[in-house]
C-alpha positions, -999 to 999 in steps of 0.1 A, spaced: -289 -764 -53 -260 -776 -71 -231 -762 -78 -220 -770 -113 -181 -778 -94 -179 -821 -94 -169 -832 -58 -148 -863 -45 -153 -878 -17 -115 -890 -8 -107 -910 21 -93 -895 55 -55 -895 58 -39 -908 90 -23 -882 112 13 -886 110 36 -874 143 50 -844 144 93 -847 146 106 -829 179 124 -801 168 130 -784 201 167 -774 209 181 -785 241 196 -758 264 231 -769 261 223 -774 221 212 -736 221 244 -730 242 267 -744 220 254 -722 188 255 -691 210 290 -693 225 304 -704 189 291 -670 172 312 -650 160 300 -622 175 286 -608 212 254 -622 223 240 -603 260 209 -601 274 209 -571 304 180 -566 325 162 -537 313 156 -511 344 184 -522 365 214 -530 333 222 -565 354 239 -587 330 221 -620 329 237 -635 300 267 -631 278 280 -654 251 318 -670 250 326 -646 229 321 -616 250 332 -637 280 372 -640 258 370 -606 251 354 -587 278 355 -614 311 327 -630 335 297 -609 337 300 -615 378 260 -602 386 273 -568 370 260 -547 350 264 -537 308 278 -502 313 308 -515 335 312 -549 320 314 -538 279 326 -499 289 341 -499 320 315 -471 328 306 -459 364 273 -452 351 244 -459 320 258 -449 290 251 -418 268 233 -441 239 217 -465 256 190 -477 231 163 -489 259 138 -464 249 138 -471 214 134 -506 223 96 -506 237 63 -487 227 48 -462 247 26 -489 253 48 -515 266 51 -537 237 85 -546 221 90 -527 190 110 -537 159 148 -545 167 168 -518 164 200 -518 140 232 -493 147 268 -494 141 292 -477 167 324 -470 181 332 -497 209 356 -470 236 369 -496 254 384 -514 230 387 -489 196 365 -520 180 338 -507 156 308 -529 161 274 -532 141 243 -538 172 211 -556 171 188 -547 197 155 -559 205 133 -558 238 124 -600 248 108 -614 276 139 -634 304 130 -668 311 114 -652 346 93 -630 325 112 -595 332 114 -573 302 149 -579 292 172 -564 262 191 -585 237 214 -573 214 240 -592 191 268 -578 181 292 -581 154 326 -569 150 329 -548 118 360 -529 123 382 -542 91 345 -530 67 346 -495 92 381 -493 85 378 -497 49 346 -476 44 361 -446 67 395 -447 42 373 -443 11 352 -419 23 386 -402 33 402 -404 2 372 -394 -13 372 -361 8 405 -356 -6 393 -355 -42 373 -333 -34 390 -311 -14 421 -305 -45 391 -302 -71 384 -275 -51 426 -259 -46 450 -243 -60 475 -273 -66 507 -243 -66 491 -220 -39 467 -240 -18 440 -215 -20 402 -223 -34 404 -224 -71 383 -205 -95 356 -234 -93 358 -234 -55 356 -197 -58 321 -198 -80 313 -229 -52 314 -215 -26 312 -175 -35 276 -189 -46 263 -201 -14 275 -169 2 261 -141 -17 224 -164 -20 225 -159 19 239 -119 16 208 -113 -6 184 -135 16 193 -118 53 205 -87 29 239 -85 45 266 -61 33 290 -82 9 323 -66 -9 346 -77 -32 381 -73 -39 401 -87 -72 439 -85 -71 464 -88 -96 501 -81 -92 518 -60 -111 542 -64 -141 545 -104 -129 558 -114 -170 590 -97 -161 596 -117 -128 588 -148 -153 610 -135 -177 636 -122 -156 641 -152 -129 624 -178 -145 589 -196 -139 598 -213 -105 611 -177 -92 574 -165 -103 556 -195 -84 578 -190 -52 561 -152 -57 530 -166 -58 532 -190 -33 542 -158 -12 513 -137 -22 487 -163 -13 502 -167 25 505 -132 29 470 -122 20 458 -156 38 474 -143 69 459 -112 66 422 -115 64 395 -132 86 390 -172 82 354 -168 66 365 -149 40 368 -168 8 397 -163 -10 413 -177 -41 432 -181 -71 416 -168 -101 440 -179 -122 477 -165 -129 485 -136 -110 449 -130 -100 433 -136 -66 396 -127 -62 386 -122 -25 346 -122 -9 340 -106 20 309 -113 41 291 -86 63 311 -63 47 304 -27 38 327 -8 15 341 13 34 354 -16 53 364 -36 17 384 0 10 402 -7 44 414 -37 39 424 -35 -1 443 -10 15 461 -33 43 471 -62 17 486 -33 -7 509 -25 23 514 -57 34 527 -70 -4 545 -39 -10 568 -46 21 569 -84 10 602 -91 -5 609 -127 -18 643 -143 -18 651 -163 -43 687 -177 -55 702 -148 -36 675 -127 -54 653 -101 -36 623 -100 -60 599 -69 -45 562 -75 -52 535 -43 -67 495 -53 -70 463 -35 -83 432 -36 -68 395 -36 -77 366 -32 -51 328 -32 -53 304 -42 -34 266 -60 -32 241 -35 -48 206 -36 -52 203 -48 -83 232 -78 -86 216 -115 -85 248 -130 -91 283 -134 -83 292 -125 -121 276 -87 -114 302 -86 -85 327 -97 -104 325 -77 -135 322 -40 -116 352 -55 -97 373 -63 -125 367 -29 -141 383 -10 -110 405 -32 -112 417 -24 -147 411 15 -139 438 8 -111 467 -3 -134 458 21 -164 460 50 -132 494 36 -128 489 4 -112 499 -4 -77 465 15 -64 429 8 -50 397 16 -71 367 10 -66 328 5 -85 305 11 -66 265 -8 -78 240 16 -91 
């Protein structure tokens, strides 16, 4: 039956000779020795170096039958970060090449490594690594990351006192509160406000007020635990979130802080400035779901302290 597709009989084409594109061992050696990267081959089992190009020999010296960890790391045993176990599957077949970065502790340079398992000329399994020096690029990346971290830290830091700022207090405080609610662990909040701070600025100037705020912040920081969250909320107002802290423990902490502050004298240009502060305390209650719930009660207790004569501690317990 005819298919309906016309056919054409073409004369057979004569076979063309296939050009020889193979590269001699000397040519391959010339290529490898001119690479601006380390190329080496080591025995998969014994770690003996079987080959290293000129780039590697120039930096690490002759291989002389030594093992890769002796030459490249000046170590007395296999590297803890060796990737050999990642290069071969359970059935003995080679996995895809593994690409990674690390800092060589011998020369302190950063390298991007491409590792793979290959069959060596004598049939044994070997590790081939091509390592490119990326130190300049890595240093730029690290510097950029550090700059980002500094910028992030600055966004969460009060410039004058070096304490956490209001933004940081809510950022970290909400994380802490969420964990406390999940674990049902006791948590307390202290609000503190310096008494008659406006008089300090009016009498001695704003530079004196800034010095008082720095000294107060330092004193508060010296009298709390490392994991407590202390922040300057603005002006002369401070907040202190206390994880794993009962109501009574928070009261004890507030009285200790009040005692430390009233004992503090700030010397500024020959003037001795005495400190006084009012405190408001609350603790995490069963109905609380937000940090604002605690802040509202602690603020209420703080203003009660001011109304009752200042320089004291008051508590507004949750329902």
